[in-house]
C-alpha angles and dihedrals in degrees: 000000000000119000119249118258090252126033141171121245118191125206106171110297094351121092117194123196107211120199113206115160108136145244097022106353089242118192105238134129096294097050095041090052091048091050091050090054094043091053089049091053089053092047091054093045135089090238117142099198135020131209129188120208135158134223121219142042092314137023086231140325088216132241121002100243092200084077092062096055107110096358113150122224090250091051092046092050090053092049091052090050090054091047094050090048088058090048090051092049090054090048092048096051107127092234141063113278132205134187116206106200125191128178116343122006115179140175114322092017090057090047092050088052092049088057088064121086091239139023120205117186141193116243091248094048119124126195132199144167092202099164090125089077089076095035093263137116127216114291105184098066100272097131094055094042091049088050089051092054104032105016132256096280091055090045091052092050095048095045099039095043095052087209131143117249125204121236094247092058092050089048088058090050092053091243093110116046098202138006117206135177111280092246094052103044101091098041094046094041091051091048089051093046088054089050089055091045092055094047132089098300096187092051087051090052091050091050090053089050092052093049092046091055089051095052104039094100093061099041090048079095086082090075090059100037101090093048092048099045103034094072089061087079087067092058126106090227097055095043092049093042092051090053092046091049093051095045104033106017129244126327097030100095121111114213125213099185095246 
């Protein structure tokens, strides 16, 4: 029996969610369902810290655009609501959380990492919310969480440009907490996660609660996100761009503004 595309590994008080969905760890229905189950396993556990890491050439190539083909606005809004529910569950975990990112980290995987308390990255890591390539904007709360960490101006630039950003740049912007040599990332991130897991868990939970109270005004945008973004699946630009992406690859679409 094949293993699921995301699984939980335990090492004492540390729970690690491992993403392994080759070749590119794309976020489609199988991976999202497996992540939902993995988060549920952590929620029910006695873990005192949680880390997310990925196996393979990249952390993730982002969303599986095949799942966008033919999606209606109502279906898209429902999907964004489910994705945001997963993000909220990660944020609400009663323990410190860390995402250890290597190589490429795009769209939903970047948003998943932004749901964690801390992001550590390899020096060669690149991040992007590149939904604009298919006429879309981030639907799992990435825009508002970037704005929380880096400010609205940086969030606009990163989302609207659709560019890739190096880990060092995002460390300067306070999005990434620490950048490490590629060969050292997993070992040092795991060591730090164990340090968190052996710390004062209830104090860490209190810290998270205080920060959540501080941020709630800005992330109230989550309540409005599905209704704002779902209708994009009824636009000419998104429909044409999805078809172009699937037939010709990214970056070939021509947008008409409708």
